[in-house]
N, CA and C of each residue as an Amber inpcrd file, in Angstrom:
protein
   243
  24.1800000 -80.4760000  -3.3460000  23.6750000 -79.9230000  -2.1040000
  23.2430000 -78.4000000  -1.3800000  22.6340000 -77.8180000  -0.3940000
  22.7360000 -76.2230000  -0.6110000  21.6390000 -75.4090000  -2.1630000
  21.8930000 -76.6270000  -2.9770000  20.7670000 -75.5750000  -3.4470000
  19.3380000 -74.8080000  -3.5000000  19.2660000 -73.4930000  -3.8010000
  17.9530000 -73.3000000  -3.5350000  16.8760000 -73.5990000  -4.4780000
  15.9490000 -74.0520000  -4.0710000  14.4930000 -74.4700000  -4.4090000
  13.4070000 -73.4600000  -3.7730000  12.3650000 -73.5540000  -4.8330000
  10.7990000 -72.8900000  -4.2000000   9.8740000 -74.0750000  -4.2700000
   8.8310000 -73.9340000  -2.5690000   8.1410000 -75.4450000  -2.5220000
   7.0200000 -74.8310000  -3.6100000   6.4350000 -75.7180000  -3.7070000
   4.8770000 -75.2710000  -4.6160000   4.0160000 -76.3840000  -4.1040000
   3.0900000 -76.0440000  -4.0930000   1.9480000 -77.3280000  -3.6950000
   1.9690000 -78.2120000  -4.8490000   1.9100000 -79.1180000  -5.3380000
   1.0920000 -79.5450000  -6.6950000   0.4720000 -81.2270000  -6.4890000
   1.1180000 -81.6500000  -5.0030000   1.0510000 -82.8740000  -4.9670000
  -0.3470000 -83.0270000  -4.1370000  -1.2880000 -83.8640000  -3.7640000
  -2.6040000 -84.2590000  -2.6990000  -1.8540000 -84.3810000  -1.4540000
  -1.1080000 -84.5720000  -0.9360000  -0.8690000 -84.8020000   0.3250000
   0.6700000 -84.1920000   0.6180000   0.6640000 -83.0470000   0.3530000
   2.1370000 -82.1160000   0.6180000   2.3230000 -81.0370000   1.5490000
   3.2880000 -80.9910000   2.1270000   3.3140000 -80.9320000   3.6140000
   2.6650000 -79.0400000   3.3050000   2.5320000 -78.4260000   4.7300000
   1.4890000 -77.6500000   5.2030000   2.2070000 -75.9980000   4.4920000
   3.8220000 -76.2560000   4.3940000   4.6820000 -75.1340000   4.1560000
   5.2190000 -75.5400000   2.9260000   4.3730000 -76.1300000   1.8400000
   4.4680000 -75.8270000   0.1780000   3.5600000 -74.4990000  -0.2050000
   2.8470000 -74.2820000   1.0790000   0.9870000 -73.5290000   0.2020000
   1.4480000 -72.2400000   0.5340000   3.0110000 -71.7550000   1.6030000
   3.4100000 -70.1710000   1.4600000   4.5770000 -69.8560000   0.8440000
   4.9350000 -71.2780000  -0.1450000   5.8110000 -70.9530000  -1.3220000
   7.0740000 -70.3640000  -1.4840000   7.6680000 -70.3400000  -0.1170000
   8.9710000 -69.8810000   0.9330000  10.1190000 -70.5100000   0.0280000
  11.4170000 -69.9140000  -0.5310000  12.2180000 -70.7610000  -0.9590000
  13.0710000 -71.7570000   0.5580000  14.2640000 -72.6490000  -0.7330000
  14.6670000 -72.8630000   0.3290000  15.7570000 -74.0440000   0.0690000
  16.4920000 -74.4140000   0.9220000  18.2450000 -75.1760000   0.6800000
  17.7650000 -76.8390000   1.0190000  18.2900000 -77.1530000  -0.5490000
  18.0390000 -78.8760000  -0.2020000  19.0700000 -79.3250000   0.5820000
  18.7500000 -80.0670000   1.4520000  19.7840000 -80.5140000   2.6150000
  20.0500000 -81.9380000   2.5190000  19.2350000 -83.2660000   2.0670000
  19.7230000 -84.8380000   1.9400000  18.8380000 -84.8960000   0.6150000
  18.6810000 -86.1890000  -0.2890000  18.2420000 -86.5130000  -0.9960000
  18.6730000 -88.2190000  -1.4260000  18.8430000 -88.5500000   0.1800000
  19.5140000 -90.1090000  -0.0540000  17.3020000 -90.9000000   0.2550000
  16.5990000 -90.3110000   0.4410000  15.3900000 -91.0520000   0.1830000
  14.2860000 -90.5900000  -1.1680000  15.1310000 -90.6690000  -1.7480000
  14.2700000 -90.2710000  -3.0280000  13.0700000 -90.6540000  -3.1820000
  12.1650000 -90.4440000  -3.1860000  12.1440000 -89.0070000  -4.0460000
  11.5400000 -88.0670000  -3.1570000  11.3650000 -88.9490000  -1.4420000
  11.4650000 -87.7870000  -0.5920000  13.0550000 -86.5890000  -0.5500000
  12.7180000 -85.2890000  -0.3980000  13.6950000 -84.5160000  -0.0570000
  13.6070000 -83.6540000   1.3480000  14.7510000 -84.0530000   1.7160000
  15.1670000 -82.6680000   3.4650000  15.5650000 -81.1280000   2.5010000
  14.5440000 -80.8580000   3.0860000  14.8790000 -79.4310000   2.3340000
  14.7220000 -77.7610000   4.1070000  15.5480000 -77.2340000   4.2490000
  14.9970000 -76.3750000   5.3280000  15.0460000 -75.1820000   5.1480000
  13.5560000 -74.2690000   5.6010000  13.2250000 -73.6480000   5.8570000
  13.3060000 -72.5660000   6.8710000  13.7760000 -71.5660000   7.0590000
  13.8810000 -71.0020000   8.2430000  14.6580000 -71.2910000   9.5320000
  16.0550000 -72.9930000   8.7430000  16.6510000 -73.0660000  10.1940000
  15.7120000 -74.1660000  10.3980000  14.5600000 -74.6500000  10.3680000
  13.7510000 -75.9390000  10.0580000  13.5030000 -76.9170000   8.7840000
  14.3790000 -78.5270000   9.3960000  14.0470000 -78.7080000   8.4530000
  12.0830000 -79.4190000   7.9380000  12.2850000 -79.6010000   6.5520000
  11.0770000 -80.0360000   6.4290000  11.4810000 -81.2150000   5.6460000
  10.3880000 -82.7910000   4.9590000  10.7600000 -83.8540000   4.3590000
   9.3620000 -83.7220000   3.0210000   9.8620000 -83.0670000   2.3190000
   8.9580000 -82.5200000   1.1950000   8.8550000 -83.8190000  -0.5470000
   8.3040000 -83.5610000  -1.0410000   8.0250000 -84.7450000  -1.6920000
   8.7560000 -84.1310000  -3.4130000   9.6850000 -84.3560000  -3.4990000
  10.4890000 -83.8340000  -4.9500000   9.3540000 -83.6530000  -6.3810000
   8.1500000 -83.7330000  -5.9550000   7.4530000 -82.9700000  -7.5660000
   6.7480000 -81.7800000  -6.6180000   7.2030000 -81.3290000  -5.3480000
   6.2100000 -80.1360000  -4.8880000   7.4900000 -78.8380000  -4.6920000
   9.2830000 -78.9640000  -5.2500000   9.7750000 -78.0260000  -5.6000000
  10.3190000 -77.8520000  -6.0640000  10.6950000 -76.4460000  -7.4670000
  10.9160000 -75.7770000  -8.7010000  12.1740000 -75.2600000  -8.2550000
  12.9950000 -75.5590000  -9.7100000  14.1560000 -75.0180000  -9.5800000
  14.2010000 -73.4380000  -9.3130000  12.9550000 -72.9110000 -10.7170000
  13.1010000 -71.7320000 -10.9260000  11.5820000 -71.3520000  -9.7390000
  12.1090000 -69.8730000  -9.8480000  11.2380000 -68.8510000  -9.3860000
   9.6760000 -68.8500000  -9.6360000   8.7380000 -69.6550000  -9.0290000
   7.1260000 -69.3950000  -9.6760000   6.8950000 -68.2130000  -9.7790000
   7.2290000 -67.3630000  -8.9490000   6.5710000 -66.1900000  -8.8580000
   7.0030000 -65.2430000 -10.6900000   8.0980000 -65.5190000 -11.1790000
   8.6630000 -65.2490000 -11.7270000   8.5200000 -65.7260000 -13.5450000
   7.9410000 -66.9580000 -13.5750000   7.8590000 -67.5170000 -15.0400000
   6.1370000 -67.1150000 -15.3160000   5.2440000 -66.7100000 -14.6120000
   3.6960000 -65.9530000 -14.9490000   3.8780000 -64.9100000 -14.9820000
   4.4180000 -64.9060000 -16.8140000   3.8260000 -63.5540000 -17.1950000
   3.1860000 -62.7470000 -17.1200000   2.8140000 -61.7430000 -17.5090000
   1.1220000 -60.5660000 -17.3430000   0.6070000 -60.9480000 -18.6760000
  -0.3660000 -61.5050000 -18.3680000  -1.4490000 -61.4680000 -19.9310000
  -1.6400000 -60.5970000 -20.4100000  -1.2260000 -60.4160000 -21.8000000
  -1.8850000 -59.2110000 -23.2560000  -3.1140000 -59.9110000 -23.2910000
  -3.9770000 -58.4300000 -23.0850000  -5.0460000 -58.6380000 -23.6850000
  -5.0190000 -58.6180000 -24.9730000  -5.9860000 -58.9360000 -26.2950000
  -6.2430000 -58.7280000 -27.4950000  -7.7330000 -58.4970000 -27.6060000
  -7.4850000 -57.7590000 -28.9010000  -8.6700000 -57.0640000 -29.2950000
  -9.2630000 -58.2660000 -30.7570000 -10.4590000 -58.3110000 -29.9150000
 -11.1650000 -59.0660000 -31.5720000 -11.0350000 -58.6180000 -32.6550000
 -10.3770000 -59.7480000 -33.8240000 -10.3930000 -59.1610000 -34.6630000
 -11.6000000 -58.5390000 -36.1060000 -11.4970000 -57.6020000 -36.2640000
 -12.8130000 -57.2720000 -37.1900000 -12.3360000 -58.0920000 -38.8120000
 -13.5180000 -57.8670000 -40.1210000 -13.5810000 -58.3890000 -41.0090000
 -13.8990000 -57.4830000 -41.6940000 -13.2390000 -57.3640000 -42.7180000
 -13.4130000 -56.4230000 -43.5250000 -14.3030000 -55.1910000 -43.9060000
 -14.6460000 -54.3840000 -44.0670000 -15.6300000 -53.9330000 -44.9110000
 -16.7230000 -54.1260000 -45.4960000 -17.6770000 -54.3750000 -45.5650000
 -18.8020000 -54.8380000 -46.5630000 -18.7410000 -56.5720000 -46.1760000
 -18.0380000 -56.8490000 -44.9340000 -18.1560000 -58.2740000 -44.6760000
 -19.3920000 -58.2230000 -43.2410000 -19.8620000 -60.1390000 -43.3770000
 -20.7850000 -59.6390000 -41.9080000 -20.3300000 -61.2280000 -41.6890000
 -20.5290000 -61.5620000 -40.6290000 -20.5190000 -62.8940000 -39.1850000
 -22.1220000 -63.5620000 -39.3320000 -21.6720000 -64.8040000 -40.2240000
 -22.7950000 -65.7420000 -40.3070000 -22.7580000 -66.4440000 -39.0640000
 -24.2970000 -66.9380000 -38.3500000 -24.0730000 -68.3130000 -37.2980000
 -24.0070000 -69.4340000 -38.6020000 -22.9330000 -70.2130000 -37.5050000
 -22.8480000 -71.6740000 -38.6730000 -24.8380000 -72.6380000 -38.1120000
 -25.0580000 -72.2930000 -37.5120000 -26.7750000 -73.5290000 -37.0060000
 -27.5540000 -72.0660000 -37.0410000
């Protein structure tokens, strides 16, 4: 209990609070798969699929752009068709 989780919209009928992606504290898990979480002193009943134990913003690294590899001198690209 009192575990910090992040809310993330993953199911079709998720709560509106999930779209704000706040941090929450788990308060009750007796109604599994629904979990009672507390956000800013207000309790919400959220499906367990909408919870993340790691910060979703931290796990999305920036994409590096890679240049296209070129053929060695004297070679050219041939279309297949």
